[in-house]
C-alpha positions in Angstrom: -37.4 13.9 1.8 -36.1 16.7 -0.4 -35.9 19.0 2.7 -33.9 16.3 4.7 -31.5 15.9 1.7 -31.1 19.7 1.5 -30.5 19.9 5.3 -27.9 17.1 5.3 -26.1 18.9 2.4 -26.2 22.2 4.3 -24.8 20.6 7.5 -21.9 19.0 5.6 -21.2 22.3 3.9 -21.0 24.1 7.3 -18.8 21.3 8.7 -16.4 21.6 5.7 -16.2 25.3 5.5 -16.8 26.4 9.0 -19.3 29.0 7.9 -18.9 31.8 5.4 -17.2 34.0 7.9 -14.3 31.6 8.1 -13.9 30.8 4.5 -11.5 33.7 3.8 -9.0 32.3 6.3 -8.9 28.9 4.7 -6.4 27.6 2.2 -7.7 25.6 -0.8 -5.2 23.0 -1.9 -5.2 20.4 -4.6 -4.1 17.0 -3.4 -2.5 14.1 -5.3 -6.0 12.7 -6.1 -6.8 15.9 -7.8 -9.3 16.9 -5.1 -9.8 20.5 -4.1 -9.6 20.5 -0.3 -10.2 23.5 2.1 -7.6 23.5 4.9 -8.5 25.2 8.2 -6.1 27.9 9.5 -3.7 27.0 12.3 -3.7 23.2 11.9 -2.8 21.7 15.3 -4.3 18.2 15.1 -3.1 15.7 12.4 -4.0 12.1 11.6 -1.3 10.3 9.7 -2.7 7.6 7.4 0.6 5.6 7.4 3.2 5.5 10.1 5.8 5.3 7.3 5.0 8.9 6.5 6.7 10.0 9.7 10.0 10.9 7.9 8.1 13.1 5.4 6.3 14.8 8.3 9.6 15.3 10.1 11.2 17.0 7.1 8.8 19.8 7.7 8.1 19.6 11.4 11.4 18.5 13.0 9.4 16.8 15.7 6.7 14.8 13.8 4.8 14.1 17.0 4.2 17.8 17.8 0.8 18.0 16.1 0.2 14.2 15.7 -3.0 12.9 17.5 -3.5 9.7 15.5 -1.8 7.3 13.1 -2.0 3.9 11.6 0.1 1.1 13.2 1.9 -0.1 10.1 5.4 1.2 10.8 6.0 -0.8 14.0 4.6 -4.0 12.3 6.2 -3.7 8.9 9.5 -2.0 9.8 9.9 -2.3 13.6 13.6 -1.4 13.5 12.8 2.0 12.0 10.0 2.5 14.5 12.3 1.7 17.4 14.7 4.4 16.0 12.0 7.0 15.9 10.6 6.0 19.3 14.0 6.4 21.0 14.1 10.0 19.7 10.4 10.7 20.3 9.0 8.5 23.1 5.6 10.2 22.8 5.1 8.0 19.6 4.0 5.1 21.8 1.2 7.3 23.2 -0.1 8.5 19.9 -3.5 6.8 19.3 -3.6 4.1 16.6 -6.7 4.1 14.3 -5.8 0.9 12.6 -3.1 -1.7 11.9 -1.6 -2.4 8.5 -4.6 -2.3 6.1 -7.5 -0.1 5.1 -10.0 -2.6 6.5 -8.6 -2.1 10.0 -9.1 1.7 9.9 -11.6 2.8 12.6 -13.7 5.7 11.5 -15.2 6.0 15.0 -11.8 6.2 16.7 -10.6 8.7 14.1 -13.6 10.9 14.6 -13.3 10.8 18.4 -9.8 12.1 18.3 -10.9 15.2 16.4 -8.1 15.7 13.9 -8.3 18.8 11.7 -6.4 17.2 8.8 -6.0 13.5 7.8 -3.0 12.8 5.6 -3.7 9.6 3.6 -1.8 7.8 0.8 -3.0 7.6 -2.8 -4.2 4.2 -3.8 -4.9 3.1 -0.2 -3.9 -0.4 0.8 -2.4 0.4 4.1 -4.9 3.2 4.6 -8.3 4.3 3.2 -7.8 5.4 -0.4 -9.5 7.9 -2.6 -12.0 5.2 -3.7 -13.2 4.6 -0.1 -16.0 7.1 -0.6 -18.0 6.2 2.5 -15.0 6.6 4.8 -14.1 9.9 3.2 -17.6 11.2 3.4 -17.8 10.4 7.2 -14.5 12.1 7.8 -15.2 15.2 5.8 -18.8 15.5 7.2 -17.2 15.8 10.6 -15.0 18.7 9.4 -11.8 16.8 8.8 -9.8 17.9 5.8 -8.6 14.8 4.0 -5.6 15.1 1.7 -3.8 12.4 -0.4 -0.1 12.3 -0.9 1.9 9.7 -2.9 5.5 8.5 -2.6 4.7 5.0 -3.9 2.9 4.8 -7.2 4.6 7.6 -9.2 7.5 8.5 -6.9 9.6 10.6 -9.4 6.7 12.9 -10.2 4.7 12.8 -7.0 7.4 13.1 -4.3 8.0 16.8 -4.8 4.3 17.4 -5.4 3.5 15.6 -2.1 6.1 17.6 -0.2 4.7 20.9 -1.6 1.2 19.8 -0.6 2.3 19.0 2.9 4.1 22.3 3.1 0.9 24.1 2.2 -1.2 22.1 4.6 1.1 22.6 7.6 2.3 26.1 6.8 5.8 24.9 6.1 6.2 25.8 2.4 9.8 27.1 2.9 10.9 23.8 4.4 9.2 21.9 1.6 10.9 24.0 -1.1 14.3 23.4 0.5 13.8 19.7 0.5 12.5 19.6 -3.1 15.4 21.7 -4.3 17.9 19.2 -3.0 15.9 16.2 -4.1 15.7 17.5 -7.6 19.4 18.2 -7.7 20.2 14.6 -6.8 17.8 13.2 -9.4 19.2 15.5 -12.0 22.7 14.1 -11.4 21.5 10.7 -12.6 19.3 11.9 -15.4 21.8 14.2 -17.0 24.6 11.6 -17.1 22.4 8.9 -18.5 21.5 11.2 -21.4 25.1 10.9 -22.6 25.2 7.1 -22.4 25.3 5.3 -25.8 25.4 1.6 -24.8 22.1 -0.3 -24.2 20.8 -0.5 -20.7 21.7 -3.7 -18.8 18.9 -6.2 -18.1 17.9 -6.7 -14.4 15.8 -9.0 -12.3 14.3 -7.0 -9.4 13.6 -9.7 -6.7 10.9 -8.2 -4.5 10.6 -8.7 -0.7 13.1 -11.5 -0.6 12.1 -14.2 1.9 8.5 -13.0 2.3 7.3 -16.0 0.2 8.8 -19.5 0.1 8.5 -19.4 -3.7 10.4 -17.4 -6.3 10.0 -15.0 -8.1 8.0 -11.9 -7.0 9.1 -8.8 -8.9 8.2 -5.1 -9.4 7.6 -3.0 -12.4 5.9 -0.1 -10.6 6.8 1.5 -7.3 10.5 0.7 -6.6 10.6 -0.5 -10.2 10.0 3.1 -11.4 13.0 4.3 -9.4 15.0 1.5 -11.0 13.8 2.6 -14.5 15.2 6.1 -13.8 18.6 4.5 -12.9 19.0 3.3 -16.5 18.2 -0.4 -16.5 15.9 -2.7 -18.5 13.5 -4.6 -16.2 13.1 -8.2 -17.6 9.5 -8.2 -16.1 8.4 -5.3 -18.3 5.4 -6.4 -20.3 5.1 -9.6 -18.4 3.6 -8.5 -15.1 0.2 -6.9 -15.0 0.0 -3.9 -12.7 2.8 -2.8 -10.4 4.0 -6.2 -9.2 3.6 -9.9 -9.8 5.3 -13.3 -10.2 7.8 -14.4 -12.8 8.4 -18.0 -13.8 11.8 -19.2 -12.5 12.5 -20.9 -15.9 12.2 -17.5 -17.5 15.0 -16.1 -15.4 17.3 -19.0 -16.5 16.4 -18.5 -20.2 16.7 -14.7 -20.2 19.8 -14.5 -17.9 19.5 -10.9 -16.6 22.9 -9.1 -16.4 22.3 -7.8 -12.9 20.4 -9.2 -9.8 18.9 -6.8 -7.3 16.9 -8.1 -4.3 14.9 -5.9 -2.0 15.3 -6.4 1.7 12.5 -6.5 4.3 14.6 -8.2 7.1 16.4 -6.7 10.1 18.9 -7.7 12.7 16.0 -9.3 14.6 15.0 -11.5 11.6 18.5 -12.9 11.0 17.8 -15.9 13.3 14.0 -16.1 13.2 13.6 -15.7 9.4 17.1 -16.1 7.8 15.7 -16.2 4.3 15.1 -12.4 4.4 17.7 -9.9 3.4 18.5 -7.7 6.4 18.7 -4.0 5.6 17.6 -0.8 7.2 18.0 0.8 10.6 20.5 -0.8 12.9 21.8 -3.4 10.3 25.5 -3.7 10.0 27.2 -4.1 6.6 28.5 -7.5 7.6 25.1 -8.8 8.5 23.5 -7.3 5.4 26.1 -8.9 3.1 25.8 -12.3 4.8 22.0 -12.2 4.5 22.3 -11.4 0.8 24.7 -14.2 0.2 22.3 -16.6 2.0 19.4 -15.4 -0.1 21.3 -16.1 -3.3 21.4 -19.8 -2.5 17.6 -20.0 -3.2 16.6 -21.8 -6.4 16.9 -20.8 -9.2 19.3 -17.9 -8.3 22.6 -20.0 -8.3 21.9 -20.7 -12.0 22.0 -17.0 -12.9 25.2 -15.6 -14.5 24.6 -12.4 -12.6 24.9 -14.4 -9.3 27.9 -16.5 -10.5 29.8 -13.5 -11.7 29.2 -11.3 -8.6 26.7 -8.8 -10.1 24.3 -9.2 -7.2 23.0 -6.5 -4.9 20.3 -5.7 -2.4 18.5 -2.6 -1.5 16.1 -1.6 1.3 12.6 -2.4 0.2 11.0 0.6 2.0 12.7 3.1 -0.3 9.6 2.5 -2.4 7.5 4.6 0.0 10.0 7.2 1.2 10.7 10.8 0.4 14.4 9.7 0.2 13.6 7.5 -2.7 16.1 9.5 -5.0 18.9 7.8 -3.1 17.7 4.4 -4.3 17.9 5.7 -7.9 21.5 6.8 -7.3 22.4 3.5 -5.8 21.0 1.5 -8.6 22.5 3.8 -11.2 25.9 3.2 -9.7 25.4 -0.6 -9.8 24.2 -0.5 -13.4 26.7 2.0 -14.8 29.7 1.9 -12.4 32.1 3.9 -14.6 29.5 6.6 -15.4 28.8 7.1 -11.7 32.2 6.4 -10.2 32.3 9.7 -8.4 28.8 9.6 -7.0 28.4 8.6 -3.4 24.8 7.7 -2.5 25.7 7.2 1.1 26.9 10.8 1.3 23.6 11.9 -0.3 21.6 10.0 2.3 23.8 11.4 5.1 23.3 14.9 3.9 19.5 14.4 3.6 19.4 13.2 7.2 21.6 16.0 8.4 19.5 18.7 6.8 16.0 17.2 6.9 15.7 14.6 9.7 15.8 15.0 13.5 17.4 11.5 13.9 20.8 10.3 12.9 21.4 8.0 10.0 22.0 4.5 11.4 22.1 1.3 9.5 22.8 -0.2 6.1 20.3 0.5 3.3 22.0 -1.3 0.4 24.8 -3.9 -0.1 26.8 -5.8 -2.7 27.3 -9.6 -2.5 31.0 -9.0 -3.2 33.1 -7.1 -0.7 
């Protein structure tokens, strides 16, 4: 038994390192899970653990399908309007093999192994993809010679976004492109941080209404993920200390008693959902400002929102929910900072920031509405 255990370990080691003669050509990276991962030279076959990582891949690659042999099917299911935009530009996306749908349980080890990727790019924390705690899946992938790296744009976005882009640059041999993106990203975040340091007045209180229309009941909210981008914008989240973990439900009566100064809903709807699911706020690719505003106004009729002073007095806004898992998340911080502190950020134009990021770092044009105010 000891000999068999030793032999298994030896075979795994050979699969991971490709033999001692190849070790010198490999790059050892540290991923966002703190794992030391050897990356083979000349990576040409990539498995993408989430379809929503396509924009991050495109920042470095231009054409994100060039080395892509497999991906999860979350993007076309969770954000079909964005997927349609990418598919129009890169029709090959439809022919990239899917290794799962929208959750880690649907991930197929067998299909992933059969496609022979050299690198699998997964998201920290799992959920939509196998996570760092899915030890059996990781062992099967790595035993077959697949280098598995974890990135994170979701759980600690302000710290982990530049680290994730640096990691991807190392893995794909695109460090110069990663550095260029990170430089611009940090400049845009610093615009917010430096101005907020000079502010003396207390931060306004805010109710962050998550995935409006996803549930028939109120009131799902966020303290983590998009909530961390909100914190950096200079607001006080009324859910802080009340919701365990990164998200949860608030009692509607609590909103009425506390009366947040500002309401911000997150939109998961699209032009396609306006008729089929009109309770959702429509934002994102292909959405017009008029449709977005009308969908927000409709959402504000849900109880108990009409009883909030923020709604009555026109301090109501909505933002694209998927900023929470996007390398362009800094734009959401600028948007919310402008809502919360309009005089301090009067000269900041987040739309111009997003347009510049698309112009410099994306192979597709910016199309759609990603945030909106209830008032014109």
